[in-house]
N, C-alpha and C positions, 0 to 999 in steps of 0.2 A: 504494500500500500504506500503510495506516495502522497505527499502533501498537496499535490496537484489534482487529486480526485481520481487518480488512475489506479485501478486494482490490477495487479499482474500475477499470473501464474508462472512459476519457474520450473523448468525441467531439471529435476534434481541431478540427473546424470551428467548434464552439460553446463548447468548454471545459466542457460539462455532462457529468454522469455518465450514461454509456450503459448500464452494467450494474454490479452489485455482488454480491459473494459473501462472506459471513461464514464464514471457514474455520477460525478458531481463537478460543478464549476467552482465550488468553494474549497477551501483548505480542509484537509482531513487529517486528524491526529489520532484517531481511535484505532484500536486493534480489531480486525475483523473477527467475528465469532462464527463458528460453523455449527449448524444444527441440521442433521440428516443431509439433505441435498441442497441446503441453503447457506449462503454466506450473508451475514447480517452486518451492516455497516452504518455508522452514524456520522453525519457531516456537520460542519460548523454552521450550516443553515438551519439546524435543529430538526432535520428530517432523518428518520431511521429507515434505511432501505434494505430490501432483501433481494438477492440475486440467486436464481436457480443455477446450480452447476450440474444438473442432470444431463447425462450424455444421451 
């Protein structure tokens, strides 16, 4: 998670970005939480968002 609102998935074997999702235009300092197939994030705009990571 970057402060620019970009959530990134990292390929553990290579360390390279596997996928990225720009979910907010505001700064983000929170740590993503994972519940089942959801990633839950809160932004500086006061909105809590969930992103499905289901394949």
